[in-house]
C-alpha positions in Angstrom: -2.4 -7.1 7.6 0.8 -5.1 8.3 2.2 -1.9 9.1 5.1 -0.5 8.4 6.9 3.6 8.7 8.6 4.4 5.3 9.9 8.2 4.4 7.4 9.5 6.7 4.4 7.5 5.1 2.3 5.0 7.6 1.7 2.0 5.3 -1.0 -0.5 6.3 -1.1 -3.6 3.8 -2.6 -7.1 3.2 -4.1 -9.6 1.1 -7.6 -9.7 0.2 -9.1 -13.5 -0.2 -11.2 -13.6 -3.4 -13.7 -16.3 -2.7 -14.3 -17.4 -5.9 -10.8 -18.1 -7.5 -9.5 -18.9 -3.7 -6.6 -16.4 -4.5 -5.2 -13.0 -2.9 -5.3 -9.7 -4.3 -2.7 -7.2 -2.6 -4.4 -4.2 -0.6 -2.8 -1.2 0.9 -3.5 2.0 2.8 -1.0 4.6 2.3 -1.2 8.0 5.5 1.3 11.2 5.4 1.2 14.2 7.2 2.5 17.1 5.4 4.6 20.3 7.6 1.9 22.5 7.3 -0.2 20.2 9.7 -2.5 18.2 6.4 -2.8 14.8 5.6 -3.4 12.7 2.8 -4.6 8.7 2.1 -4.0 6.3 -0.6 -5.8 3.5 -0.6 -5.4 0.7 -3.4 -6.7 -2.9 -4.1 -5.0 -4.6 -7.2 -6.2 -6.7 -9.9 -3.9 -9.4 -9.9 -4.2 -12.4 -7.8 -1.8 -14.6 -6.2 -1.7 -18.4 -4.8 -0.8 -17.4 -1.5 -1.4 -14.4 1.2 2.6 -13.6 1.6 2.7 -13.4 -2.4 0.0 -10.8 -2.1 1.4 -8.8 0.7 4.9 -8.5 -0.4 3.3 -7.1 -3.7 1.2 -5.0 -1.7 4.1 -3.6 0.0 6.4 -3.2 -3.1 3.2 -0.9 -4.5 2.8 1.0 -1.7 6.3 1.8 -1.0 6.6 2.6 -5.1 3.6 5.0 -4.6 5.4 6.5 -1.4 8.7 7.1 -3.5 6.6 8.9 -6.3 4.6 11.2 -4.6 8.0 12.4 -2.9 9.5 13.2 -6.2 6.1 15.4 -7.0 5.7 17.1 -3.7 7.2 21.0 -4.3 8.9 22.1 -0.8 
């Protein structure tokens, strides 16, 4: 598992091993806090599989960052 702070979102991402295929699925969790003190979470596990954990983690990181970007566009002040 790896983590980063991206535009006020805490992102934890990784790769889950599919024991049947020996390949890796990107996974992630995003946590954020609003200015009003509320917080939210979003978790995902992608169905696309990759040959290496590093590939899956890179995809998971980009998916999480994209999700955070979309959330910020849809948040009203």
